[in-house]
C-alpha positions in Angstrom: -135.8 47.4 -15.4 -137.8 48.6 -18.4 -138.8 47.1 -21.8 -137.8 50.2 -23.8 -139.7 49.0 -26.9 -143.0 48.8 -25.1 -142.2 51.5 -22.6 -143.2 49.2 -19.8 -141.7 48.6 -16.3 -140.6 45.0 -16.0 -139.2 44.9 -12.5 -138.5 47.1 -9.5 -135.9 46.9 -6.8 -136.9 48.7 -3.6 -134.1 47.8 -1.1 -132.6 51.3 -0.8 -133.7 53.7 2.0 -132.8 56.9 0.1 -132.3 58.2 -3.5 -130.6 55.9 -6.0 -128.0 57.9 -7.9 -126.6 55.3 -10.1 -127.2 51.9 -11.6 -124.9 49.8 -13.7 -125.4 46.3 -15.4 -122.7 43.7 -14.9 -120.8 42.2 -17.8 -119.8 38.6 -18.6 -116.7 38.5 -16.4 -118.4 40.2 -13.4 -121.3 37.7 -13.8 -118.8 34.8 -13.5 -117.3 36.2 -10.3 -120.8 37.0 -8.8 -122.3 33.7 -9.7 -119.5 32.0 -7.9 -120.3 34.1 -4.7 -124.0 33.3 -5.0 -123.4 29.6 -5.4 -121.0 29.6 -2.4 -123.6 31.4 -0.3 -126.4 29.2 -1.3 -124.4 26.0 -0.2 -124.6 27.1 3.5 -128.1 28.7 3.7 -131.7 27.7 3.7 -133.4 31.0 3.2 -136.4 31.1 0.8 -135.1 34.1 -1.2 -131.8 32.3 -1.7 -133.5 29.2 -2.9 -135.3 31.4 -5.4 -131.9 32.8 -6.6 -130.5 29.3 -6.9 -133.3 28.0 -8.9 -133.3 31.1 -11.2 -129.4 30.9 -11.3 -129.6 27.2 -12.5 -132.2 28.2 -15.0 -130.1 31.1 -16.1 -127.1 28.8 -16.4 -129.0 26.5 -18.7 -130.3 29.5 -20.7 -126.8 31.0 -20.7 -125.3 27.8 -22.1 -127.9 27.8 -24.8 -127.2 31.5 -25.4 -123.5 30.9 -25.5 -124.0 28.3 -28.2 -126.4 30.6 -30.1 -123.9 33.5 -29.6 -121.2 31.5 -31.3 -123.6 31.0 -34.1 -124.8 34.6 -34.2 -123.8 38.1 -32.9 -126.4 38.5 -30.1 -125.2 40.9 -27.3 -124.5 39.5 -23.9 -127.3 39.7 -21.4 -126.1 40.7 -17.9 -127.3 38.7 -14.8 -126.6 41.3 -12.1 -127.3 45.0 -11.4 -125.3 47.3 -9.0 -126.7 50.5 -7.5 -125.3 53.4 -5.6 -127.4 55.3 -3.2 -127.6 58.4 -0.9 -128.2 55.8 1.9 -124.3 55.3 1.8 -124.5 51.8 0.4 -124.0 49.8 -2.8 -126.4 47.0 -3.5 -126.0 44.2 -6.0 -129.1 42.4 -7.3 -129.7 39.3 -9.3 -131.8 40.5 -12.2 -133.9 37.5 -13.0 -135.0 36.7 -9.5 -135.0 40.3 -8.2 -133.1 39.0 -5.1 -130.6 41.2 -3.2 -127.2 39.5 -3.5 -125.3 41.8 -1.1 -125.3 45.3 0.5 -121.9 46.9 0.6 -121.2 49.5 3.3 -118.1 51.6 3.9 -118.7 55.1 2.4 -119.3 57.8 4.9 -121.5 59.8 2.7 -123.8 59.5 -0.4 -122.5 57.0 -3.0 -122.8 58.6 -6.3 -121.7 56.0 -8.9 -120.5 52.5 -9.3 -118.8 50.6 -12.2 -117.6 47.0 -12.7 -113.9 46.6 -13.4 -113.2 45.0 -16.8 -111.6 42.0 -15.1 -114.9 41.3 -13.3 -113.0 41.0 -10.0 -113.8 44.5 -8.7 -116.5 47.1 -8.2 -115.3 50.7 -8.2 -117.4 53.4 -6.4 -117.2 57.2 -5.8 -118.9 59.2 -3.1 -119.5 62.5 -1.4 -116.9 61.4 1.2 -114.2 62.5 -1.3 -113.2 58.9 -1.9 -112.9 56.3 -4.7 -113.1 52.8 -3.4 -112.3 49.5 -4.9 -114.4 46.6 -3.7 -113.1 43.0 -4.1 -115.9 40.8 -5.5 -113.9 37.6 -4.9 -113.2 38.4 -1.3 -116.7 38.9 0.1 -116.9 42.5 -1.2 -114.2 43.9 1.2 -112.7 47.3 0.5 -109.4 46.6 -1.2 -108.3 50.2 -1.8 -109.4 53.7 -0.9 -108.3 56.9 -2.7 -108.7 59.6 -0.2 -109.4 63.3 -1.2 -109.9 62.4 -4.8 -111.9 65.6 -5.4 -113.0 68.5 -3.1 -115.6 68.3 -1.8 -117.3 65.5 -3.6 -116.5 62.8 -6.2 -119.7 62.7 -8.4 -118.9 60.3 -11.3 -116.5 57.6 -12.4 -115.7 55.6 -15.5 -113.2 52.9 -16.5 -111.2 53.0 -19.8 -111.7 49.5 -21.2 -108.7 49.7 -23.4 -106.2 50.9 -21.0 -105.8 50.6 -17.1 -107.2 54.1 -16.4 -110.1 55.5 -14.3 -111.7 58.9 -15.0 -113.5 60.8 -12.3 -115.4 64.1 -12.0 -116.2 66.2 -9.0 -118.0 69.3 -7.6 -114.5 71.0 -7.8 -115.2 71.3 -11.6 -112.3 68.9 -12.4 -111.9 65.8 -14.4 -109.1 63.5 -13.2 -107.5 60.5 -14.8 -106.2 57.8 -12.5 -103.7 55.1 -13.5 -104.7 51.6 -12.2 -102.1 49.1 -11.0 
């Protein structure tokens, strides 16, 4: 994480074992879903890192409530609470930004994961990879893979984006094609 005005590094996340190809900030709806997961996990665990996340999450909640009040009074942009990353180690990782804690590691792709995006509903995370697939991960169901689109591009799917106005996903691949997928 960088402070672009000062050109200074604020925080580093070093949990991947290979090149990170993509990072994406969460949005408000995804933050709500992910915070429910974090709070549920914290209720049954005593690990120090999770305590750190809980303390930071409580602090963030208090700050968020204040920001929400301020937001109603001004037009300040939303500050995301989580960051997702895609890596050549074949994993997706989700981090809590304020604490720097790893929230979860998602495995399932059989080759390099190229890009991830949060679904506008905040309930899903979409990924694409060099295994020719697009995968939909359910953030409400412990990050299980809800859907796999096989052979989306040949040989690799390299990028993905979601149309926020209509239920469509766009992907690009090494096959020099852009594809539009309708979401149901």
